[in-house]
Each structure stands twice: as structure tokens, then as C-alpha cells.
C-alpha positions in Angstrom: 46.5 179.3 72.6 50.0 180.5 73.2 52.6 177.6 73.2 53.9 178.5 76.6 50.5 177.7 78.3 50.4 174.1 76.8 54.1 173.8 77.8 53.2 174.7 81.4 50.8 171.7 81.6 53.8 169.4 80.8 55.5 168.6 84.1 58.7 166.7 84.6 58.3 163.0 85.2 55.4 162.5 82.7 55.1 161.6 79.1 52.6 163.4 76.9 51.5 161.9 73.6 49.6 164.0 71.1 47.5 167.0 71.8 46.3 167.7 75.3 42.7 166.6 76.0 42.2 165.4 72.5 42.7 168.9 71.0 39.3 170.0 72.4 39.8 173.7 72.6 36.8 174.2 75.1 38.3 171.8 77.5 41.7 173.3 77.1 40.4 176.6 77.9 38.6 175.4 81.1 41.9 173.6 82.2 43.9 176.8 81.6 41.4 178.8 83.8 41.7 176.3 86.6 45.3 175.3 86.6 46.9 178.6 85.3 44.5 181.3 85.9 42.4 183.8 84.0 45.3 186.2 84.5 47.7 184.0 82.5 48.5 186.7 79.9 50.1 188.7 82.6 52.4 186.0 84.1 55.7 184.4 83.1 56.1 180.7 81.8 57.8 179.9 85.1 54.9 181.2 87.3 52.4 179.3 85.0 54.4 176.1 85.2 54.5 176.3 89.0 50.9 177.0 89.3 50.2 174.0 87.2 52.4 171.9 89.5 50.8 173.0 92.7 47.2 173.0 91.4 47.4 169.5 89.8 49.2 168.2 93.1 46.3 169.7 95.0 43.8 167.9 92.8 45.4 164.6 93.4 45.8 165.2 97.2 42.0 166.0 97.2 41.4 162.5 95.4 43.6 160.8 97.9 41.7 162.5 100.8 38.8 160.5 99.6 40.5 157.3 98.9 38.1 155.1 101.0 35.2 156.7 99.1 37.0 155.8 95.9 37.2 152.1 97.0 33.7 152.0 98.3 32.1 153.3 95.1 34.9 151.8 92.8 35.8 155.3 91.3 32.2 155.9 90.1 30.7 159.3 89.4 29.9 160.0 93.1 33.7 160.0 93.9 34.5 162.5 91.2 31.6 164.8 92.1 32.9 164.7 95.6 36.3 165.7 94.6 35.0 168.5 92.3 32.9 170.1 95.1 35.7 169.9 97.6 38.7 170.9 95.4 40.1 174.2 96.8 43.1 174.5 94.6 41.6 177.2 92.4 38.8 179.8 92.6 37.2 178.4 89.6 34.7 175.6 89.9 36.0 172.3 88.7 33.3 170.2 86.9 33.3 166.6 87.9 33.9 165.4 84.4 36.9 167.8 84.1 38.2 166.5 87.4 38.0 162.8 86.2 39.6 163.6 82.8 42.4 165.7 84.3 43.4 162.9 86.8 43.2 160.3 84.1 45.3 162.4 81.8 48.0 162.9 84.3 48.0 159.3 85.7 48.3 158.0 82.2 51.1 160.4 81.4 53.0 159.2 84.5 52.4 155.5 83.8 53.9 155.8 80.3 57.0 157.8 81.5 60.2 155.8 80.8 62.8 158.6 81.3 65.2 159.1 84.0 63.7 158.8 87.6 62.0 162.0 88.7 60.9 162.4 92.3 58.9 165.5 93.1 55.9 166.0 95.3 53.6 165.9 92.3 55.1 162.6 90.8 54.9 161.0 94.3 51.2 162.0 94.8 50.3 160.7 91.5 52.1 157.5 92.0 50.1 156.8 95.1 46.8 157.5 93.2 47.9 155.1 90.5 48.5 152.3 93.0 45.1 153.0 94.7 43.5 152.6 91.3 45.2 149.3 90.6 44.4 147.9 94.0 40.7 148.9 93.7 40.4 147.5 90.1 41.3 144.1 91.7 38.5 144.1 94.2 35.1 142.6 93.8 32.2 144.8 92.6 30.9 147.2 95.2 27.7 146.4 97.0 26.6 149.9 96.5 26.7 150.8 100.2 29.4 153.2 101.4 31.9 151.8 104.1 33.7 155.0 105.0 36.4 155.0 107.8 37.3 157.9 110.0 41.2 158.2 110.0 43.0 159.5 112.9 45.9 162.0 112.7 48.4 162.2 111.2 46.7 162.8 107.9 46.9 160.5 104.9 49.1 162.8 103.0 51.6 162.9 105.9 51.5 159.1 106.0 52.1 159.0 102.2 55.0 161.5 102.5 56.8 159.4 105.1 56.3 156.2 103.0 57.9 157.9 100.0 60.7 159.6 101.8 64.2 158.9 100.6 63.2 157.0 97.3 65.8 154.9 95.8 67.5 156.4 92.7 66.7 153.1 90.9 63.0 153.3 91.5 60.9 154.0 88.5 57.5 155.5 88.3 56.1 151.9 88.7 58.1 150.9 91.8 57.3 154.1 93.6 53.8 153.5 92.9 53.9 150.0 94.3 53.7 151.2 97.9 50.5 149.9 99.3 47.8 152.2 100.4 45.9 150.6 103.2 42.1 151.0 103.2 40.0 150.8 106.2 36.3 150.0 106.3 33.4 150.2 108.8 29.7 149.6 109.0 27.8 151.3 106.1 27.7 155.0 106.5 26.1 157.6 105.6 22.7 155.7 105.7 21.8 154.4 102.2 18.7 156.6 101.8 20.7 159.8 101.4 20.9 160.9 97.9 24.0 161.6 95.9 23.6 165.4 96.2 23.6 165.0 100.0 26.5 162.5 100.1 29.0 164.8 98.4 28.7 167.1 101.6 28.5 164.3 104.1 31.6 162.5 103.1 33.7 165.8 103.0 36.5 164.8 105.3 36.1 167.3 108.1 32.4 166.7 108.3 32.7 163.0 108.1 35.2 163.0 111.0 32.7 165.0 113.1 29.6 163.0 112.3 30.7 159.5 111.2 28.3 156.9 112.5 25.5 159.3 113.5 22.0 158.2 112.4 18.6 158.8 114.0 19.2 156.2 116.5 22.2 158.1 117.7 20.3 161.3 118.3 20.1 160.7 122.1 23.9 160.9 122.5 24.3 164.5 123.5 28.1 164.2 123.6 28.1 164.5 119.8 25.8 167.4 119.5 27.6 170.2 117.6 27.7 173.7 119.0 24.9 175.9 117.9 25.9 178.1 115.0 26.6 181.8 115.5 27.5 184.7 113.2 31.2 183.8 113.0 30.9 180.1 112.6 33.0 178.8 109.8 31.5 177.1 106.7 32.8 173.8 108.0 31.1 174.3 111.5 27.9 175.2 109.6 28.2 172.1 107.4 28.6 170.0 110.5 25.5 171.4 112.1 23.4 170.9 109.0 24.7 167.4 108.6 24.0 166.6 112.2 20.4 167.6 112.2 19.9 165.9 108.9 21.5 162.7 109.9 19.6 162.5 113.2 16.1 163.5 111.8 16.1 162.4 108.1 14.8 158.8 107.2 13.1 156.9 104.5 9.9 158.8 103.7 10.9 162.1 105.2 8.9 164.8 103.3 11.7 167.3 103.3 15.1 167.9 101.9 17.8 170.0 103.7 20.7 171.6 101.7 23.8 170.7 103.6 25.9 173.6 102.9 25.4 177.2 104.1 24.4 179.6 101.3 26.4 182.7 101.3 26.4 183.8 97.7 23.8 184.5 94.9 26.0 182.8 92.2 29.4 181.4 91.6 31.1 184.5 90.0 30.3 186.4 93.1 31.8 183.4 95.3 34.9 183.4 93.1 35.6 187.0 93.9 36.0 186.1 97.6 38.3 183.1 97.1 41.6 184.8 98.2 39.9 187.2 100.7 38.5 184.3 102.7 41.7 182.0 102.5 39.8 179.8 100.0 36.9 179.2 102.5 34.4 180.9 100.1 34.2 177.6 98.2 32.9 175.9 101.3 29.7 177.9 101.1 27.0 177.2 98.7 25.3 179.6 96.3 21.6 180.3 96.0 21.6 179.0 92.3 23.0 175.7 93.7 20.3 175.7 96.4 17.5 176.4 94.0 18.7 173.6 91.7 18.8 171.2 94.5 15.4 172.3 95.8 13.4 172.1 92.5 15.0 168.6 91.8 14.0 167.5 95.3 10.4 168.6 94.9 10.2 167.0 91.5 11.4 163.8 93.1 8.4 163.9 95.5 9.6 165.9 98.5 7.0 168.4 100.0 9.5 171.0 100.9 13.1 171.9 100.5 14.9 174.3 102.9 18.3 175.9 103.3 20.2 178.1 105.7 21.4 181.4 104.3 24.5 183.0 105.8 25.6 186.0 103.6 27.8 188.7 104.6 27.9 192.1 103.0 31.4 193.6 103.6 33.3 194.5 100.4 36.7 193.0 99.7 38.2 196.5 100.3 36.6 196.7 103.8 37.7 193.2 104.8 41.2 193.1 103.2 43.2 190.0 102.8 43.3 188.0 106.0 45.8 185.5 107.4 44.0 182.3 107.0 40.6 180.9 107.3 40.3 181.2 111.2 41.3 185.0 110.9 38.7 185.5 108.2 36.0 183.8 110.2 36.6 185.8 113.3 36.8 189.1 111.4 34.0 191.6 112.4 33.2 192.7 108.9 32.8 189.0 107.8 30.0 188.3 110.4 27.3 186.4 108.7 23.6 187.2 108.8 21.3 184.3 109.3 18.1 183.6 107.3 16.4 180.5 106.0 14.6 179.8 102.6 11.8 177.2 102.4 10.2 176.2 99.1 7.1 174.2 99.9 4.9 172.4 97.4 1.1 172.7 97.9 -1.9 172.1 95.7 -2.5 169.2 93.2 -0.1 168.3 90.4 -2.5 169.9 87.8 -2.5 173.2 89.6 1.1 173.5 91.1 1.4 176.0 94.0 4.6 176.8 95.8 4.9 178.6 99.1 8.2 180.6 99.3 9.0 181.3 103.0 12.0 183.6 103.8 12.6 183.3 107.5 14.4 186.4 108.7 15.1 187.3 112.3 15.3 190.9 111.3 11.4 191.3 111.5 10.7 189.9 115.0 14.1 189.9 116.8 15.1 193.5 117.4 18.6 192.9 118.9 19.5 190.7 115.9 18.1 193.3 113.4 19.9 196.1 115.2 23.2 194.2 114.9 22.6 193.4 111.2 21.7 197.0 110.5 24.9 198.1 112.2 27.1 195.8 110.3 25.5 195.7 106.9 23.1 198.7 106.6 21.1 198.7 103.4 22.9 195.9 101.7 20.7 193.3 103.4 17.6 194.7 101.7 19.1 194.3 98.2 20.0 190.7 99.0 16.4 189.9 100.1 15.0 191.3 96.8 17.8 189.4 94.8 16.8 186.1 96.6 13.0 186.7 95.6 13.9 187.6 92.1 16.1 184.5 91.6 13.3 182.3 93.1 10.8 183.7 90.6 13.1 183.1 87.7 14.1 179.6 88.6 10.5 178.2 88.7 10.8 177.0 85.1 12.7 174.1 86.5 9.3 172.7 87.5 8.1 172.5 83.9 4.7 174.0 84.6 4.8 177.5 86.1 3.3 177.3 89.6 1.4 179.9 91.4 3.7 181.5 94.1 2.8 182.5 97.6 5.4 184.5 99.5 5.9 185.0 103.2 8.7 186.9 105.1 9.6 187.0 108.8 8.7 184.2 111.2 9.5 183.4 114.8 10.4 180.4 117.0 7.7 178.6 119.1 9.6 179.7 122.2 11.7 182.7 123.3 15.5 183.2 122.8 18.1 185.2 124.9 18.4 188.9 123.8 22.1 188.3 122.8 21.3 185.4 120.4 22.3 186.4 116.8 20.5 185.8 113.6 22.5 182.8 112.6 21.8 181.0 115.8 18.2 182.0 115.7 17.9 180.6 112.1 19.6 177.4 113.1 17.0 176.9 115.9 14.2 177.6 113.5 15.4 175.0 110.9 15.7 172.5 113.7 12.0 173.1 114.6 10.9 172.7 111.0 12.6 169.3 110.8 11.1 168.2 114.1 7.7 169.0 112.7 6.9 171.9 115.0 4.0 174.0 113.6 6.0 177.1 112.7 4.6 177.1 109.1 0.9 177.5 108.8 -1.0 175.7 106.2 -1.4 177.0 102.6 -4.4 179.0 101.6 -4.8 176.5 98.8 -6.7 174.4 101.3 -10.2 175.9 101.1 -11.5 175.2 104.6 -8.7 177.2 106.2 -8.4 179.9 103.6 -10.5 182.5 105.6 -8.2 182.6 108.7 -4.9 181.7 106.9 -3.8 185.3 107.0 -4.1 185.5 110.7 -2.4 182.1 111.3 0.7 183.4 109.3 0.6 186.6 111.2 0.4 184.8 114.5 3.6 183.1 113.6 5.3 186.4 112.8 5.0 186.4 109.0 3.9 189.0 106.5 3.3 188.7 102.7 5.9 189.3 100.1 3.7 191.1 97.5 6.4 191.1 94.8 6.5 187.4 94.7 2.7 187.0 93.9 2.7 189.6 91.2 2.4 188.5 87.6 
């Protein structure tokens, strides 16, 4: 790699000993992609160095945004997975192992620095994280339950900035880092029965602030009920809705798993292309590949079904253009989301695995929603449906034994909705019915006694077969 790129990683106020990342070229390449960019051959050394400064600082700010999680789990893998999922400093996905390695690399380089005092936004942020690590290492072993506090404004980072204002010239890296970071605690939340893959979404700061303390026992408190999603809901609002219905209805022994991020893209490369056009908000949406991985692992762990909310949009970047922030993007007409839901439902005995694939799509039975989707997106929506089915079929190898697939498309609610309800809102209501146990999914034809009238039962609920899914 060109020397100037390795030099860009070396920021003032840090001491670097030996080759970066142990000389591992694969790791170094990944770091270059995240902190400098895939366009690094076209930029100057100064631009590369500034990118590194801002993106490393953003990584440490993300860590500090979850400092109570760091304390609660004593810096375990859950913390790093949460940081990696919610790091918005780059369009590239940051693997959690890389996140941990990079933070430790810069923290160690800061701790071993003995030169003249250097006070920058980056050094100050790293100093605070170092102190957090020192304070946490002196605590007793964690009980394993999360005790996460909701913090009021101003934000943690603003509090830190004030604490570090006008540092004394005599301060070294150590004395700057000695500023105490207070840690708050509350009763254990989220509930212990949520898995690690769910926790990384529930502890995301805006979601946590909206939902902290909600459990099935709090479902009767209508004052905390989030607004029903709609076609221009932000990814954060959609995460809050999904988190709320999961927190109020999921419990030990629940037979379902709900993916807690709205799925807007088929894969990560597609999501990356929208990073700048959505003011970084594309990273708050999930991908179909991520949902399928989550679903199959949930089914293998014993769940009967996994479901997720699909909220794709079909404008091109050229149509949408670059917008002035996440709110402007979310309100843009061409960025209107189309709502669907995908359910993977295990039926049949273990020796003869069978999976129902149900694509709930308001297009089929709600003409106003279908007409709007056709007006905004035209034929693109058909290609998306086909791609979803193709990827589901291709992903079944995750089960180990190839299942027999049974596919259905369409669906309707058990009650009527207003004519102006959009597809995202209708989909949200349908998912809510599924979790409440409303009979909107007929039984599988794998059950012999109902095989004869099974087709009618599905038809009565607004579904039709997906022939391509059942072909060999």
C-alpha cells in the first residue's frame, strides 16, 4: 500500500509502534476502506488524513454513546457488535472485530504517547474512552443483566466537551483522561429473554430513549404507544415501532422472532450506494440478507416463525438527488417507502422440514395502496418481489437439510382500514395482528386433516400461491 495511506492513520497525539494491525494486509485494506475510502487513489494525503481523523473520532463517539452498555456488559462482544451496527462514520460496514481492534489500537497509541501535549477533538474523545475503560476494569464482574439508563439532554458528547474545555497546557494524555465519566443505572432492561441479535437494536440510543422500561406489563400505557408507521417514516421511527410491539408482546416461550430493523435493501452493496443520498440513514435500514440470516438462525434455535417488515423504495439516486439531511430525505416524495412483510414459518416434522414463505403485500387487496405504489415505483416493485423470492430459495441451505417450500403472496387484515391508509401502515397493522395471534395465517397443508380445504382458507385470507417458490 502507498506510504501516504499508512501515514494518514497516524494522527497527532498518538505513538505508533511497529506495523499497523500487526502487518495484516487484509485488515489494513479493510481499515483503509472504512477510514479513508475506496476512492483513496484519487484524494490528496491531507484529505486522507482528515478523513481518518473524523472517522476515528466518530467511532469513539459511537462507543461513548453506549458507555452504560459498555459498563453493563464489561466491554464484552455485545458492546462491540452494537457499536459496529450503529457506526455511521462510513458507508462501509464495520465488522465488530474490526471495531474492537481499531478502538484498542488508537487507545493504546494514545496511552503510550509521551510527546508535547496535543489537544484535539480526537485526542479528547479517546482520552474519555480510556478513562471509561479504566473505571470499568475496577468494577466487580457483571451480573449478566443490562442496567441501561436513559440520559437527558444535553448529550453525553456535549457534556464531555464542556468537561474538557480549556485544558491546562501542563495536562498530559493521562491527566486529561482522568476526568470521571459518571455512569447511571436503572432496573434491568431490556428484559433478559431477548437475544443478542435483538439487543443490538433495542439499545440503539434513540430507540432506547423512546422505549426504555417498556415490557409486556407496560402495554396498557397508551401514552407510550408510538405513532403508526407510514410511507415516509424514518428508519428510527420504524425501529421504535418494531421495538415497541416486540417489547410488549414477546416473552419467554414466544414462538416467533421479529427482526427489529426495517428491511429496505436486498444486500449491503446496494445499501452502501445510498449512504450519501440518504444523509447516512441507509445504514439504519436492514438488508434482506441480514433478515434471512436472522430468520434461519431463529428457526434453528426453536422458533416456529420469523417475520420482518420490508420498506423498500425504488427511486434511483439520480431521481432523488442529494438531500439536505435525514429529515429532508425521509420527506422526499421519491423516497416514499412501500410496505410489505416477509414471514418464514416452520411446519412439518424435523425429518421432513417444510417452510411456508408468506409475502404479505397490500398491493393485492388494497387498491388505493397499490395505485400509489404503481404511481411512484412502476414496474420496479415486481422485480423486487422476484428478487426476494429468489434469495429466500437460495438461502435455505442455512437449515442444513433442504426444506420443502410453500409460498403465498397477498393477504389482508382481519378488519377494514381507511382508504387513505398506505402500504407501510397496513403492513404494520398486519404484523401487529400476527404477534397478537390473530388467525391471518391459515394452517399449513402439511397437516393432513385440513389439506383438502387449505387452498380455500388461504384464499379467504387474501392469498394466492407463489408458483416459482414451489418449483424444483
